[in-house]
PAZA-353244 format. One line per 3 residues: number of its first residue (from 0); their letters; for each residue z, y, x of N, C-alpha, C. Coordinates in Angstrom, 1 decimal, always signed. Layout:
BEGIN
NUM = a = Z,Y,X,Z,Y,X,Z,Y,X  ... $
//
This chain:
BEGIN
0 = mtd = -155.9,+89.4,-46.6,-155.7,+87.9,-46.4,-154.2,+87.7,-46.8  -154.2,+86.6,-47.6,-152.7,+86.3,-48.1,-152.2,+85.1,-47.3  -150.8,+85.0,-47.2,-150.3,+84.0,-46.5,-150.4,+82.6,-47.2 $
3 = apg = -150.6,+81.5,-46.6,-150.7,+80.2,-47.2,-149.4,+79.9,-48.0  -149.4,+79.1,-48.8,-148.3,+78.6,-49.6,-147.1,+78.1,-48.7  -147.6,+77.3,-47.7,-146.5,+76.7,-46.8,-145.9,+77.9,-46.0 $
6 = slv = -146.6,+79.0,-45.6,-145.8,+80.0,-45.0,-144.8,+80.7,-45.8  -145.1,+80.9,-47.0,-144.3,+81.6,-48.1,-143.0,+80.7,-48.2  -143.1,+79.4,-48.3,-141.9,+78.5,-48.4,-141.1,+78.6,-47.2 $
9 = saf = -141.7,+78.6,-46.0,-141.1,+78.6,-44.7,-140.2,+80.0,-44.6  -140.8,+81.1,-45.0,-140.2,+82.3,-44.9,-139.0,+82.4,-45.8  -139.2,+81.8,-47.0,-138.1,+81.7,-48.1,-136.8,+81.0,-47.5 $
12 = hdk = -137.2,+79.8,-46.9,-136.1,+79.1,-46.3,-135.5,+79.7,-45.2  -136.2,+80.5,-44.3,-135.7,+81.2,-43.2,-134.6,+82.3,-43.8  -135.0,+83.0,-44.8,-134.1,+84.0,-45.4,-132.9,+83.3,-45.9 $
15 = raa = -133.0,+82.2,-46.6,-131.8,+81.4,-47.2,-130.9,+81.0,-46.0  -131.5,+80.5,-44.8,-130.6,+80.0,-43.7,-129.9,+81.3,-43.1  -130.7,+82.3,-42.9,-130.0,+83.5,-42.4,-128.8,+84.0,-43.2 $
18 = afr = -129.1,+84.0,-44.5,-128.0,+84.5,-45.5,-126.8,+83.5,-45.4  -127.1,+82.2,-45.2,-126.0,+81.2,-45.2,-125.2,+81.4,-43.9  -125.9,+81.6,-42.8,-125.2,+81.8,-41.5,-124.3,+83.1,-41.6 $
21 = aam = -124.9,+84.1,-42.2,-124.1,+85.4,-42.3,-122.9,+85.2,-43.1  -122.9,+84.4,-44.2,-121.8,+84.1,-45.1,-120.9,+83.3,-44.3  -121.3,+82.3,-43.6,-120.3,+81.5,-42.7,-119.6,+82.3,-41.7 $
24 = qra = -120.3,+83.3,-41.1,-119.8,+84.0,-40.1,-118.7,+85.0,-40.6  -119.0,+85.5,-41.9,-118.0,+86.3,-42.5,-116.7,+85.6,-42.9  -116.9,+84.3,-43.3,-115.8,+83.5,-43.7,-115.0,+83.2,-42.5 $
27 = adt = -115.6,+82.9,-41.4,-114.9,+82.6,-40.1,-114.1,+83.8,-39.6  -114.8,+85.0,-39.7,-114.2,+86.3,-39.4,-112.9,+86.5,-40.3  -113.0,+86.2,-41.5,-111.9,+86.4,-42.3,-110.7,+85.4,-42.0 $
30 = asg = -111.1,+84.2,-41.8,-110.1,+83.2,-41.4,-109.4,+83.6,-40.2  -110.2,+84.0,-39.2,-109.7,+84.4,-37.8,-108.7,+85.6,-38.0  -109.2,+86.6,-38.9,-108.3,+87.7,-39.0,-107.0,+87.3,-39.7 $
33 = grr = -107.1,+86.3,-40.7,-106.0,+85.8,-41.3,-104.9,+85.2,-40.3  -105.5,+84.4,-39.4,-104.7,+83.7,-38.4,-104.0,+84.8,-37.5  -104.8,+85.8,-37.1,-104.2,+86.9,-36.3,-103.1,+87.6,-37.0 $
36 = sae = -103.4,+87.9,-38.3,-102.3,+88.5,-39.1,-101.0,+87.6,-39.2  -101.2,+86.4,-39.4,-100.1,+85.4,-39.4,-99.4,+85.4,-38.1  -100.2,+85.3,-37.0,-99.5,+85.3,-35.7,-98.7,+86.6,-35.5 $
39 = aal = -99.4,+87.8,-35.9,-98.6,+89.0,-35.7,-97.4,+89.1,-36.5  -97.5,+88.5,-37.7,-96.3,+88.6,-38.5,-95.2,+87.6,-37.9  -95.6,+86.5,-37.3,-94.7,+85.6,-36.7,-94.1,+86.3,-35.4 $
42 = des = -94.9,+87.0,-34.7,-94.4,+87.7,-33.5,-93.4,+88.8,-33.9  -93.8,+89.6,-35.0,-92.8,+90.6,-35.4,-91.5,+90.1,-36.0  -91.6,+88.9,-36.6,-90.4,+88.3,-37.1,-89.5,+87.8,-35.9 $
45 = aca = -90.2,+87.3,-34.9,-89.4,+86.9,-33.6,-88.8,+88.0,-33.0  -89.5,+89.1,-32.9,-89.0,+90.3,-32.3,-87.8,+90.8,-33.0  -87.9,+90.8,-34.4,-86.8,+91.2,-35.1,-85.6,+90.4,-34.9 $
48 = rrd = -85.8,+89.1,-34.9,-84.6,+88.3,-34.6,-84.0,+88.5,-33.3  -84.9,+88.6,-32.4,-84.3,+88.8,-31.0,-83.5,+90.1,-30.9  -84.1,+91.2,-31.5,-83.2,+92.4,-31.5,-82.0,+92.3,-32.3 $
51 = rfr = -82.0,+91.5,-33.4,-80.8,+91.5,-34.3,-79.8,+90.7,-33.5  -80.2,+89.6,-33.0,-79.2,+88.7,-32.4,-78.7,+89.1,-31.0  -79.3,+90.1,-30.4,-78.9,+90.6,-29.0,-77.5,+91.2,-29.2 $
54 = tdf = -77.1,+91.7,-30.4,-75.9,+92.3,-30.7,-75.0,+91.5,-31.6  -75.4,+90.2,-31.9,-74.7,+89.3,-32.9,-74.7,+87.9,-32.2  -73.7,+87.7,-31.4,-73.6,+86.5,-30.6,-73.4,+85.3,-31.6 $
57 = lgf = -72.5,+85.4,-32.6,-72.3,+84.4,-33.5,-73.6,+84.1,-34.4  -74.2,+85.1,-34.7,-75.5,+84.9,-35.5,-76.5,+84.2,-34.5  -76.6,+84.5,-33.2,-77.4,+83.7,-32.4,-77.0,+82.2,-32.4 $
60 = crh = -75.7,+82.0,-32.3,-75.2,+80.6,-32.3,-75.7,+79.8,-33.6  -75.5,+80.4,-34.7,-75.6,+79.8,-35.9,-77.2,+79.6,-36.2  -78.0,+80.5,-35.8,-79.4,+80.4,-36.0,-80.1,+79.5,-35.1 $
63 = ylp = -79.8,+79.6,-33.7,-80.5,+78.8,-32.8,-79.8,+77.5,-32.5  -78.6,+77.2,-32.8,-77.8,+76.1,-32.6,-77.1,+75.7,-33.8  -77.8,+75.4,-34.9,-77.1,+75.1,-36.2,-76.5,+73.6,-36.1 $
66 = hyf = -77.1,+72.8,-35.2,-76.6,+71.5,-35.1,-75.2,+71.4,-34.3  -74.9,+72.5,-33.6,-73.5,+72.6,-33.0,-72.6,+73.3,-34.0  -73.2,+74.5,-34.6,-72.3,+75.3,-35.3,-72.4,+75.0,-36.8 $
69 = tle = -71.8,+73.9,-37.3,-72.0,+73.5,-38.7,-70.9,+74.0,-39.6  -69.9,+74.6,-39.1,-68.8,+75.2,-39.9,-68.8,+76.6,-39.8  -68.0,+77.3,-40.7,-67.8,+78.7,-40.7,-67.0,+79.1,-39.4 $
72 = psq = -67.4,+80.1,-38.6,-66.7,+80.5,-37.4,-65.2,+81.0,-37.9  -64.3,+80.7,-37.0,-62.9,+81.1,-37.2,-62.7,+82.5,-36.7  -61.5,+83.1,-36.9,-61.2,+84.4,-36.3,-61.2,+84.3,-34.8 $
75 = mhg = -60.8,+83.3,-34.2,-60.8,+83.1,-32.7,-62.3,+83.3,-32.3  -63.2,+82.6,-32.9,-64.6,+82.6,-32.6,-65.1,+84.0,-32.6  -64.7,+84.8,-33.7,-65.2,+86.2,-33.8,-64.7,+87.0,-32.7 $
78 = ela = -63.4,+86.8,-32.4,-62.8,+87.5,-31.2,-63.4,+87.3,-29.9  -63.8,+86.0,-29.7,-64.4,+85.6,-28.4,-65.7,+86.2,-28.4  -66.5,+86.1,-29.5,-67.9,+86.7,-29.5,-67.9,+88.1,-29.1 $
81 = aef = -67.0,+88.8,-29.7,-66.9,+90.3,-29.4,-66.6,+90.5,-28.0  -65.7,+89.6,-27.3,-65.3,+89.9,-26.0,-66.5,+89.5,-25.0  -67.3,+88.5,-25.4,-68.4,+88.1,-24.6,-69.4,+89.4,-24.5 $
84 = lrm = -69.7,+89.9,-25.7,-70.6,+91.0,-25.8,-70.2,+92.2,-25.0  -68.8,+92.5,-25.1,-68.2,+93.6,-24.4,-68.4,+93.4,-22.9  -68.1,+92.1,-22.4,-68.2,+91.8,-20.9,-69.7,+92.1,-20.4 $
87 = lrs = -70.6,+91.7,-21.2,-72.0,+91.8,-20.8,-72.5,+93.2,-20.8  -71.9,+94.1,-21.7,-72.2,+95.5,-21.6,-71.4,+96.3,-20.6  -70.4,+95.8,-20.0,-69.7,+96.4,-18.9,-70.3,+96.6,-17.7 $
90 = psv = -70.3,+97.8,-17.1,-70.9,+97.9,-15.8,-70.2,+97.5,-14.7  -68.9,+97.1,-14.9,-68.1,+96.6,-13.8,-67.8,+95.2,-13.9  -67.3,+94.6,-12.8,-67.0,+93.2,-12.8,-65.9,+92.9,-13.8 $
93 = erf = -66.1,+91.9,-14.6,-65.1,+91.5,-15.6,-64.5,+90.1,-15.4  -63.3,+89.9,-15.7,-62.7,+88.7,-15.6,-62.0,+88.4,-17.0  -62.2,+87.4,-17.6,-61.7,+87.1,-18.9,-61.3,+85.5,-19.1 $
96 = gfa = -60.2,+85.2,-19.5,-59.8,+83.8,-19.8,-59.2,+83.6,-21.1  -59.3,+82.5,-21.6,-58.8,+82.2,-23.0,-58.4,+80.7,-23.0  -57.4,+80.4,-23.9,-56.9,+79.1,-24.1,-57.0,+78.8,-25.7 $
99 = apr = -57.3,+77.6,-26.0,-57.3,+77.2,-27.4,-57.1,+75.7,-27.5  -56.7,+75.3,-28.6,-56.5,+73.8,-28.8,-57.7,+73.0,-28.7  -57.6,+71.8,-28.6,-58.8,+70.9,-28.6,-59.5,+70.9,-29.9 $
102 = sna = -60.8,+70.5,-29.9,-61.6,+70.6,-31.1,-61.8,+72.0,-31.7  -61.8,+73.0,-30.8,-62.0,+74.4,-31.4,-63.3,+75.0,-30.8  -64.2,+74.0,-30.4,-65.5,+74.4,-29.9,-65.6,+75.4,-28.7 $
105 = ktt = -64.6,+75.2,-27.7,-64.5,+76.1,-26.5,-65.8,+75.8,-25.7  -66.0,+74.5,-25.4,-67.2,+74.2,-24.5,-68.4,+74.5,-25.1  -68.5,+74.2,-26.5,-69.8,+74.6,-27.3,-70.0,+76.1,-27.2 $
108 = lll = -69.0,+76.9,-27.3,-69.2,+78.4,-27.2,-69.7,+78.8,-25.8  -69.2,+78.2,-24.9,-69.6,+78.4,-23.4,-71.1,+78.0,-23.2  -71.5,+76.9,-23.8,-72.9,+76.5,-23.8,-73.8,+77.5,-24.4 $
111 = afl = -73.3,+78.1,-25.6,-74.2,+79.0,-26.4,-74.2,+80.4,-25.6  -73.0,+80.7,-24.9,-73.0,+81.9,-24.2,-74.0,+81.9,-22.9  -74.0,+80.7,-22.3,-75.0,+80.6,-21.1,-76.5,+80.6,-21.7 $
114 = lfc = -76.7,+80.0,-22.8,-78.2,+80.1,-23.3,-78.4,+81.6,-23.8  -77.5,+82.2,-24.3,-77.6,+83.6,-24.6,-78.0,+84.4,-23.5  -77.2,+84.3,-22.4,-77.5,+85.0,-21.1,-78.9,+84.6,-20.5 $
117 = icy = -79.3,+83.4,-20.6,-80.7,+83.0,-20.2,-81.8,+83.6,-21.0  -81.6,+83.4,-22.3,-82.8,+83.8,-23.3,-83.0,+85.4,-23.0  -81.9,+86.2,-23.0,-82.0,+87.5,-22.8,-82.2,+88.0,-21.4 $
120 = rlk = -82.1,+87.1,-20.5,-82.1,+87.3,-19.1,-81.1,+88.4,-18.6  -79.9,+88.2,-19.1,-78.8,+89.1,-18.7,-78.1,+88.8,-17.3  -78.4,+87.6,-16.8,-77.8,+87.3,-15.5,-78.9,+86.7,-14.6 $
123 = hfa = -78.8,+86.6,-13.4,-79.7,+85.9,-12.5,-79.2,+84.6,-12.0  -78.0,+84.5,-11.7,-77.4,+83.2,-11.1,-76.1,+82.9,-11.7  -76.0,+81.9,-12.5,-74.8,+81.5,-13.2,-74.3,+80.2,-12.6 $
126 = ifi = -73.0,+80.1,-12.3,-72.3,+78.9,-11.9,-71.4,+78.4,-13.0  -71.5,+77.1,-13.4,-70.6,+76.5,-14.3,-69.8,+75.5,-13.5  -68.4,+75.6,-13.6,-67.5,+74.8,-13.0,-66.4,+74.2,-14.0 $
129 = tst = -66.3,+72.9,-13.8,-65.3,+72.2,-14.6,-64.6,+71.1,-13.8  -63.7,+70.3,-14.3,-62.8,+69.5,-13.4,-63.5,+68.5,-12.5  -64.7,+68.0,-12.9,-65.4,+67.0,-12.1,-66.8,+67.3,-12.1 $
132 = ael = -67.5,+67.0,-10.9,-69.1,+67.2,-10.9,-69.7,+66.4,-12.0  -69.1,+65.2,-12.4,-69.8,+64.5,-13.5,-69.9,+65.2,-14.8  -68.7,+65.8,-15.2,-68.7,+66.6,-16.4,-69.5,+67.8,-16.3 $
135 = adv = -69.6,+68.5,-15.1,-70.4,+69.6,-14.9,-71.9,+69.3,-15.2  -72.3,+68.1,-14.6,-73.7,+67.7,-14.8,-74.0,+67.4,-16.3  -73.0,+66.8,-17.1,-73.3,+66.5,-18.4,-73.4,+67.9,-19.2 $
138 = flg = -72.6,+68.9,-18.9,-72.8,+70.3,-19.5,-74.1,+70.8,-19.2  -74.6,+70.7,-18.0,-75.9,+71.3,-17.6,-77.0,+70.5,-18.2  -76.8,+69.1,-18.4,-77.8,+68.3,-19.1,-78.0,+68.8,-20.6 $
141 = dlm = -76.9,+69.2,-21.2,-76.9,+69.6,-22.6,-77.6,+71.0,-22.6  -77.4,+71.9,-21.7,-78.1,+73.2,-21.7,-79.7,+73.0,-21.4  -80.0,+72.2,-20.5,-81.4,+71.9,-20.2,-82.1,+71.2,-21.4 $
144 = hel = -81.4,+70.4,-22.2,-81.9,+69.8,-23.3,-82.3,+70.8,-24.4  -81.5,+71.8,-24.6,-81.7,+72.9,-25.6,-82.9,+73.7,-25.1  -82.9,+74.0,-23.8,-84.1,+74.8,-23.4,-85.4,+74.0,-23.6 $
147 = een = -85.4,+72.7,-23.4,-86.6,+72.0,-23.5,-87.0,+71.5,-24.9  -86.0,+71.3,-25.8,-86.2,+70.7,-27.1,-85.9,+71.5,-28.3  -85.2,+72.6,-28.1,-84.8,+73.4,-29.3,-86.1,+74.2,-29.8 $
150 = ehl = -86.5,+73.9,-31.0,-87.7,+74.6,-31.5,-87.4,+75.9,-31.9  -86.1,+76.2,-32.4,-85.8,+77.7,-32.8,-85.9,+78.6,-31.6  -85.4,+78.0,-30.5,-85.4,+79.0,-29.3,-86.8,+79.0,-28.7 $
153 = avd = -87.6,+78.0,-28.8,-88.9,+78.0,-28.3,-89.8,+79.0,-29.1  -89.7,+79.2,-30.3,-90.5,+80.1,-31.2,-90.1,+81.7,-30.7  -88.8,+81.9,-30.5,-88.4,+83.4,-30.2,-88.3,+83.7,-28.8 $
156 = fpe = -88.2,+82.7,-27.9,-88.0,+82.9,-26.5,-88.9,+82.0,-25.7  -90.2,+82.1,-25.8,-91.0,+81.2,-25.2,-91.1,+81.4,-23.7  -90.8,+82.6,-23.2,-90.7,+82.9,-21.8,-89.6,+82.2,-21.0 $
159 = atg = -88.5,+81.8,-21.8,-87.3,+81.3,-21.3,-87.2,+79.8,-21.4  -87.9,+79.3,-22.4,-87.7,+77.8,-22.9,-88.7,+76.9,-22.1  -88.5,+75.6,-22.2,-89.4,+74.6,-21.7,-88.8,+74.3,-20.3 $
162 = rgp = -89.4,+73.4,-19.6,-89.0,+72.8,-18.3,-89.2,+73.9,-17.3  -88.2,+74.3,-16.5,-88.4,+75.2,-15.4,-88.8,+74.5,-14.1  -89.1,+75.5,-13.1,-89.6,+74.9,-11.8,-88.6,+74.0,-11.0 $
165 = vwr = -87.3,+74.3,-11.3,-86.3,+73.4,-10.6,-85.5,+72.8,-11.9  -85.4,+71.5,-12.0,-84.8,+70.9,-13.2,-84.2,+69.6,-12.7  -83.0,+69.7,-12.1,-82.3,+68.6,-11.5,-80.9,+68.4,-12.2 $
168 = qnv = -80.3,+67.3,-11.8,-79.0,+66.9,-12.4,-77.9,+68.0,-12.4  -77.9,+68.7,-11.2,-76.7,+69.6,-11.1,-77.3,+71.0,-10.9  -78.6,+71.3,-11.0,-79.0,+72.7,-10.9,-80.4,+72.9,-11.6 $
171 = cit = -80.6,+74.0,-12.2,-81.8,+74.2,-12.8,-82.2,+75.7,-12.6  -83.5,+76.0,-12.5,-84.0,+77.3,-12.6,-84.9,+77.4,-13.8  -84.6,+78.3,-14.7,-85.4,+78.4,-15.9,-86.8,+79.0,-15.7 $
174 = rnn = -87.6,+78.9,-16.7,-88.9,+79.5,-16.7,-88.8,+81.0,-16.4  -87.8,+81.6,-17.0,-87.7,+83.1,-16.7,-86.8,+83.4,-15.5  -86.6,+82.5,-14.6,-86.0,+82.7,-13.2,-84.6,+82.9,-13.3 $
177 = vrv = -83.8,+82.2,-14.1,-82.4,+82.3,-14.1,-81.9,+80.9,-13.5  -81.1,+81.0,-12.5,-80.5,+79.8,-11.9,-79.2,+79.5,-12.4  -79.0,+78.2,-12.8,-77.7,+77.7,-13.3,-77.3,+76.5,-12.4 $
180 = qal = -76.0,+76.7,-11.8,-75.6,+75.5,-10.8,-74.3,+75.0,-11.5  -74.3,+73.6,-11.6,-73.1,+72.9,-12.1,-72.3,+72.4,-10.9  -71.0,+72.7,-10.9,-70.2,+72.2,-9.8,-68.8,+71.6,-10.3 $
183 = gag = -68.2,+70.7,-9.7,-67.0,+70.2,-10.0,-65.8,+71.1,-9.3  -64.7,+71.2,-9.8,-63.6,+72.0,-9.2,-63.5,+71.6,-7.8  -63.2,+72.6,-6.9,-63.0,+72.4,-5.4,-64.2,+72.5,-4.7 $
186 = kki = -65.4,+72.5,-5.2,-66.6,+72.5,-4.4,-66.9,+74.0,-3.9  -67.6,+74.0,-2.7,-67.7,+75.3,-2.1,-68.6,+76.3,-2.9  -68.3,+77.5,-2.9,-69.1,+78.5,-3.8,-69.6,+79.5,-2.8 $
189 = rgr = -68.9,+79.8,-1.7,-69.2,+81.0,-0.8,-70.6,+80.6,-0.2  -71.5,+81.7,-0.1,-72.8,+81.5,+0.6,-73.8,+81.1,-0.3  -73.7,+80.8,-1.5,-74.7,+80.4,-2.5,-75.6,+81.6,-2.9 $
192 = khr = -76.9,+81.4,-2.9,-77.7,+82.5,-3.4,-78.9,+82.0,-4.2  -79.4,+82.8,-5.1,-80.7,+82.5,-5.7,-81.7,+83.7,-5.4  -82.5,+83.4,-4.3,-83.3,+84.3,-3.7,-82.5,+85.5,-3.3 $
195 = qhr = -82.7,+86.7,-3.7,-81.9,+87.9,-3.3,-80.6,+88.0,-4.1  -80.3,+87.1,-5.0,-79.3,+87.3,-5.9,-78.0,+86.4,-5.6  -76.9,+87.0,-5.5,-75.6,+86.3,-5.4,-75.2,+85.9,-6.9 $
198 = pdl = -74.4,+84.9,-7.0,-73.9,+84.6,-8.4,-73.3,+85.7,-9.1  -73.7,+85.9,-10.3,-73.3,+87.2,-11.1,-72.7,+86.7,-12.4  -72.4,+85.3,-12.6,-71.7,+84.9,-13.7,-71.0,+83.5,-13.3 $
201 = fvl = -69.8,+83.5,-13.5,-69.0,+82.2,-13.3,-68.4,+81.8,-14.6  -68.7,+80.6,-15.1,-68.1,+80.0,-16.4,-67.3,+78.8,-15.9  -65.9,+78.9,-16.2,-65.0,+77.9,-15.8,-64.5,+77.2,-17.1 $
204 = ddl = -64.5,+76.0,-17.1,-64.1,+75.2,-18.4,-63.2,+74.0,-18.0  -62.0,+74.0,-18.5,-61.1,+72.8,-18.3,-61.0,+72.3,-16.8  -60.6,+73.3,-16.0,-60.6,+72.9,-14.6,-59.6,+71.9,-14.3 $
207 = edd = -58.5,+71.7,-15.0,-57.5,+70.7,-14.8,-57.7,+69.5,-15.8  -57.7,+68.2,-15.2,-57.9,+67.1,-16.0,-56.5,+66.6,-16.4  -56.5,+65.5,-17.2,-55.2,+65.0,-17.7,-54.3,+64.5,-16.5 $
210 = ehv = -54.8,+64.2,-15.3,-53.9,+63.7,-14.2,-53.2,+64.9,-13.6  -54.0,+66.1,-13.5,-53.5,+67.3,-12.9,-52.4,+67.9,-13.7  -52.4,+67.8,-14.9,-51.4,+68.4,-15.8,-50.3,+67.5,-16.3 $
213 = rnl = -50.2,+66.4,-15.7,-49.2,+65.4,-16.1,-47.8,+65.7,-15.9  -47.6,+66.4,-14.6,-46.2,+67.0,-14.4,-46.2,+68.3,-13.8  -45.0,+69.0,-13.8,-44.9,+70.4,-13.4,-45.5,+70.6,-12.0 $
216 = dqr = -45.1,+69.8,-11.0,-45.6,+70.0,-9.6,-47.0,+70.1,-9.6  -47.7,+69.2,-10.3,-49.2,+69.2,-10.1,-49.8,+70.5,-10.9  -49.2,+70.9,-12.0,-49.6,+72.0,-12.7,-49.5,+73.2,-11.8 $
219 = d = -48.4,+73.4,-11.0,-48.3,+74.5,-10.1,-49.1,+74.4,-8.9 $
//
C-alpha cells in the first residue's frame, strides 16, 4: 500500500520544518557563543586593567577620571602617587602630609585616592575632613557622583560602583561595604565605627580657611 499524495507532501514539509528549526538553533547557539566570547574578552580586559592600575595610581587617575586629569602629570603628582602606594603597602600606621600651591590638583588627587581605596577595597572606614562641613559634603558629593555615574569605573569595578545602601549628604556606604564620612574641622571623631571597623583612613584637606590664616596668632 502506498502513501497518499497528501501524506507525502506533509512528510516533505515536516522534514523541511525540522531542518529549518535545526538551522535556526545552530545560528542561535553560534550567536550565544559569540556573546559569551565577547563577554569573556571584556571580563579579561577588565581584569587586566584592574591588575595593571593596582600598582599604577596615576594610570588609574587618567583612565577612570580623564575629565579631571586633562593635563600631563607633574613631577609632584608622580611623587605623591608613589607615596600613596607606599603607604597602602605599609603594614604599620602611616602619617603623611604635603603642601602645594593652588591649582595643583591637590583635592582632585585626594578624590582619586579615595576612589582607588574604595574600588580595590583597601580600607573599611575612611574619614574626610576639611575646614567646614559644607565643603566636606561637596567633596563627598563629588565622590558619590563618580561611583554612580562614571562608566569607566562601572565596567571594571561593578561590585563597588552604583548607589550604596547608605547614600547621604555627609556619609555613604558603598556597594562593596566601604564607609566614607565627611566632617568639618573640629567635629568629634572619637567613638566612630563602621560595624566592627574603626576608621582606618583619614584624609585631611585645607583644614585652615582664609580667616584662620589671616594673621600669625590664628595660624598658631
